[in-house]
N, C-alpha and C positions, 0 to 999 in steps of 0.2 A: 665464558659466562653463558648460562642457559638462557633460552629465549624467554623473555618476561611473559608471565601468564596474562598480563593486562594489555598485551598488544594483540592485534588480529591482522590478517592479511590486508584488509582495507577498512576504512572507516565507514564507507557506504555499505549499508546492509543489503542482504539478498533474501528475497521471498521466492520460494520454489513451490510450484503447483504439484500436487501428488496425483498419481494415477497408476495404472498397471505397471509402468516401468520403474516405479520408485517407492511404493508404499510398504514393501517388506522391510523387516527390521534391519538386516545387514546393509541394504542400500541406504536406509534412513541414517544409520550410523556413519556411513561414508560421506553422505551429504552434509551432515552436521560437522564432521571433522574437516571437510573441504571448505566450509564457510557458510552454509545456509543458516540464517538467523530466525526465519519465520516460515512455517509450512502452510500452504494454502490448500484447503479442501473446497473443491468446486461443487456446491450443492446442486448445480444443474445436472450433474451426472452422479448417479448412485442413489442409495436410500439410507435411512438412518442406521440400520444394522451395519452397513458398510462404513458409514461415517464413524460409528463407535469403534469398529475394529481398527480403522486408520488412526483415530485419536489415541487408542490404547498403544498401538505400535510406536507412535511418536513419543509418548511418555516413557515407554520402555527404552527406546533408543537414547533419550536424554539421560536416563539413569545409567545406561551402559557407558556412554561417553563422558558422563559427569559434566555435561554442558547444557545450558538451558536453550530452549527454542520455543518461540511463540507459535500459536496456531490461529490462522485466519480462515474462517468459514465464509465463503462468498455465496450469498443468497442468489438464487437464479433470477428472481424478479420477473416482471411481466413481459417475458420474451414473446413477441408476436411472430407467428410462423405461417407460411403458406399451408394450405391443405394438400390433399393428394391430387396431382395432375393426371390428366387422361393417360398420357404415355410416360408418366414419371418424370419427364423433362420437357421443356419447351424452349425453342430458340426463336428469338424475336429480333427484328431489325428496326433501325431508326425509322420513325414515321408510321409504323404499323399501329394497329389498335388492339387492345385487350380490354377485358372488363372484369371487375370484381363483382361476384354474386354471392348471395347467402349460402351457408352450408360449409362443409369441410371436404367435399369431394367435387371436383370440377365436372360440370355436366357437358362441357364442350372443350375442344382443343385450345381455344383462345380465351376460355373462362378461367378465372383465378378465384380461389376461395381462401379463407383465412381463419385462424383459430380465435381471433378476436371478434366476437359476434357483433358488437356495435360499430364496426369499422365503417361500413357504408354510410350510416347515419351521421358519423362524425367527420367524414371527409367533405371537403368543399372544392369547387372548381379552382384550378391552379395549384392545389396542394401537390407536393412531391411525394413519391413513393419509391423507396430504394430497396432493391432485391439483390440476392447473391452477394452479400457483403459490400453492397454499394456499386457493384460493377454494372448492374442493370438499373436504369432510372426511368420512371414513368411520371407523367403529369396528368392530373385529372382534368378532362375536357368537358365531360357531361356527367350529370348525376340525376338519377331518379330514385324513387323510394326503394327499389330492389336491385339497383345496379349502379356502379360507378365506372364510366367508360374512361379509359386512359390512353394517352398517346405515348409511344416509346420514344424517349429522348436519347437514351444510350442503350444500344442493343447488346445482346448476349444470350446466354443460356441459363435458365432457372430450373430448379429441381424441386420435387415434392418436399415439403416440410422445411424448406430453407427459411432463414430469418427475414422478417419484414421490418424495415425502418421507416419512420414517418416524421422526417425532420420538420419542425415547426407546426405540426398538427396538434391541436389541443385535445388530448385524449382524457377520458374519464377514468381510465383504468388506474387502480391504486398502485403504489410502489411495491407493495407486498401482496401477493396472492395468498390464499389459505395455506398452501404448502410452504410458502416462505415463512409465514407466522409460526407454523408448526416446527420448522427447522430452526428458527430463531429461538423458540422456547426450549428446544432440545439443547441448543448451544449454550444458552444461559444456565441451564440446570447442570450441564456437564463441564463447566469451567473452560469453555473455549475463550480464548483471549480477545479476539477481534471478530466482528461481524461486518462483512462488506455489503452495503446496501446499494443494489443496482438501480440504474435509471432514476436517480434522485432528481427531483425538479424543484423542491422547496424545503426550507428548514423544518417545516412542520412534520414532514415525513420522517426525519431523523428523530424528532421528539416522540413520535408515535412508536418507533422501534425502541427508544430508550425506556418508555413506559412499559412496554412488553417485557424487556429484559428485567426491569426492576420487579415487575409482578411475579416473575419466576425466580427471584432471589439471586440473580446473576450480577457479575461485575464486568461483563463483557463490554469492551469498548467498540465504538462504531466507526467504520471507515466509509466515508462518503465517496462513491464512485462518480466521477464527473464524466458523463458521456452523453448528455442531452444539451441542446441549446438553452433550454430553460435553466439548467444547472449553471451554465456559464453566466447567464443574466443575473442569477441570484447567488453568485459565487461567494460574496462576502458573508451573507447570512448563513449559507450552508457550511462554510468552513468554520465559522464561529460556533455552530451547533454541533459539529462532528468532533470526534477525538483524533481522527487522522483522515487523510485524503488520498484518493487514488486517481491518477491521470489515466483513465481507461481509454487508451487511444484507438482501440478497435472500433467500438461503436461511435466514439467521438468523431472519428474520421469519416464515418458514414452519415451521421446526423448533422454534421457541419461541413463546411468546405475543407476538403482534405489538405489543401494548400495552407490553411491557417493553423493546422494542428501543432506545428513546432512553436509558433508564437503563443498559442493557447497553453501549451505545456509550460512555457516560461511564466506566463501570467498566473496560472494555477499555483505553481511552485512559489512565486513571489508572494501571493496572498496567503498561502499556507504558512510560509516562513514568518510573515508579519504577525500572524495569529498564534505563532508558536505551536503549530500542528505538524506532525510528521507527514511527509508526502511520498507516495510510492508512484514510480513511473512504470507502466505496464504495457504489454502487448507487442509481440514480434521483436523483442529486443535482440535475440540471437536465433531467430526462426530457422535459419538454414541448418543449425546444429541439431535440429530434430532428426535429421537423417545423415548429417555429415559431422565429422569430428573437428571441423575448423570453420570459423565464421567468415562471412564476407567482410570486406573492408568497410562497407557502408554500415553494417551492424556494429562493428567496433566503434565507429564514429558516433553512432546513435547512443550507445551506452556511455561513452565518454562525455557526450553532450549533456546527458541527464545528470551526470556527476557535476559537471561544470555549472549546470543550471541551479544546483543546490538540492537535488533530491536526497531524501534520507535513505531511500531503498530503491532498488531495481527489481523487477519481478520477471520470473520465467514462467511460461505457461505450458504449452505443448512440449517445449524442449525437455522438461523434466517429467511431465505427466506420461507422455507416450513416446518420448524420443529414445533413440538408440544409445545416446551418450549422456545421461543425466549428470553424472559426477564430473565428467570432462567439461560439460557446459558450465557448471557452477565454478569450476576452477578457472575457466576462461573469463567468466564475468569478473572474478576477483582480480585476475591479472590486469584486465582493462581498467577497473576502478582504481587499483593500486597505482598503476602507471600514470593515470590521470591525476590522482591526488599528489603523488610525488613530484610530478612536473609542476603542478600548480603551487605546491609548497615552495618549490625552488625558485619559481619565476615570478610569482605574484605576491607572496607574503613578504612583509618587511624583514630586514635582517634580524636574525635571532628568533624568528617565528612570528606568530600572530594569527588573528582570525582571517578566514578567507573573505576577501572583499567582494563577495558575490552581490550583496545588496546591503545597503545601510538603512535599517529600519529602526535605529535606536530612538529617534524622536517619537515615532509612532508607538513604540513599545512602552514609552513612559505614560501613555494614555491609559487610565484604568479600564476603559471599556474594551481594550484589546487584550484578550486573554484572561483578565480578571485576577491576575496574580502579580500585582505591582511590586510588592516587596520581594517576592521570589525572583521575578525577572531582573530587578535591579541588583539583587545580591549575586545572581548567577553571572550577570554581565561583568560586575566588579571582580568576581573571582577569576574569570577568564583573563581579564586585563592584568590582574595581580600575578597570575601564573606566568604570563608572558614576560612581565617586567623583571621578575626574580629568577627566571629560568627554571621553573618548577618541573619536576619529572612527570607529575600527573596531578589531576584534580580528583579528590575523593568526595563523594556525596553519599550521605546516609539518608535513605528515603523509604518511607512506608508506602507511598502511592506511586512514585516514579515521576511526579510532576516537576520536581526540581532537576532531576536528571534530564528530563525533556527540555527544560529551559536552558540548561547548560549546553546540551547538544545543539540547540538552535543558534547558539552564539559561535559555533564552529571553532572551538579553541584548538591551538596547535599541539596540545598534549593530550594523552589519553584521559578519558573520564571513567573512573571506577565507580560503578553504581552498586552500593552495598545495601542489602536488605535481607531480612529473614523470611519475607513473604514470597512464596512461590509465584503467585500471580503477578506481583510487581517485578520479580526477576524476569518472567517471560515477557511482560509488557515492555521492559527496557530493551529487550532484544531488537526491537524495531527502531530504536533511537540511534541516529548517526553518531558514531564515535564512542558510544557508551558500552563498556564491558560489564555485564551483569555479574555480580559476585555474591554468593549466598554466605551469610554469616550465621553463626549459631544463634538460635532463638533466645538463649538465656542472656545474650549480650544486648542490653537495652539502652544503656547510656552511650552518648557519643564518645566519651573518653574510653570506655571499654572496647567499643568497636574500632576506634583509632588504634588502640594498643594491639588489638588482634591483627589488623591489616598491616601495621608496621612490622610486627614480629614476623608475619608471613613473608613480607617483601624482603626484609633483611636476611631471613633464613635462606631464601633462595638467591641471595646476592643480587636482587633486582635494584636495591637501593644500597648505596655505600656512603661512607662518611662525607658530609658536606652537601649531599643531595637535599633538595627541598620539595615538599608537597604542600598543596593547598587543600584544606578541608572545609567543605561547606556543610553546615549542619544547623540544627535548630536549638532553641532553648526550651526549658520546661514551662515557660510562661505562655507561649503561643505555639500553634502548629506550623506557623510559617518559618521558613528557613532564613534566619537573619544573623547567623554567626559565621564569620570567616576566620579560620585559623591557619597560620603558617607553621609547619613543622620542619625542622632541620635535623638531619641525622647526625648525631654526635659520635 
């Protein structure tokens, strides 16, 4: 029997960052075939003409492979950096003193400058300053109008234009700089599927971006990147306002205690699952494969742990953007995810299948204020239970927007979810949802009955379904837009 077209190597989705190593069409095709579901364009590197070329290549690769892939543009955000140092680098030891002064070029060897002009005014005594990805730590000990003197708490070497993190410091800088707003407008106009909002601190920043997207006629969804202590404090409201969430562990591990990152990851995923929002785990998942064709055991455990935590997707950054083995890395991530899912299915699910018992939020999900789709969520949960009890081969959902497919996904059923739609943007959006296989149906098929007949014919023709097999169909009525009809179909 041929391999069913509605299965995939793993249910956990893969987001791959594009760069010089991966943005040509042949490599994009190989990445899609290997299992990439969403491609990430990092707006902190490159310009809009380059973004346009990359987006066009992705669309061409999808056409060539006949497989959909979403596109996530990650806005650079207000990244604060050091200015130019006197000798381009400075090595400091614990207990030494350095000072921040105005400008962008250091006047003395132990003077530091910063691209964020109001920094000195907004610092206070005892504030922490983290440099060089958190390896060098400073504490403000004295402050005047034109300088902030700091004591070195953790020594090391810093270099010109490296990032500056200010955990706990209340900054006036907005979440989006002018260049971010311009990139967001471009993304909205050009049909980018997801926009990653960096350094989110409150839900209002997400609403600001949503208004900008709407102003430019876009349907782009917003991914809130959790990487600031303020974001952790306002997690519930941020997740509720966003369309998806990213556990951005790089800056999160610098802005907060790195020892707490594993538990923060679990908490962010838990809250996202309760709000029915897809969640991506990112940063250094298979970092060693940037230069080697095999991961470390710790990295394998990290990917597996993200799958066990309930992540919808895992993200690759430099591994696929500038790495030597982008396709091999994607293949490895699928192997790890698949192995974890198969072991979990065999050891933790009840006999005959069932949902992954990662977290039980069924009571919370019945509250109308969580998600706002009470009928849809209840119908999706019931469809998953029904599919398990009758031993269905798959669940089929017909969706215009992808909302019901997302709700089914968050219930983690033990059978594949076929997400049927004639809308390209919905097809790409569903590429991020755990366990959902996006399938395009002809636009002329409008009624659920016609769409069901189409997919049944396709499955039977390919011998993916045989006599006696059952499927569950979740669809809507002509009375409302909410999905409130569950049908069981048995192959005769």
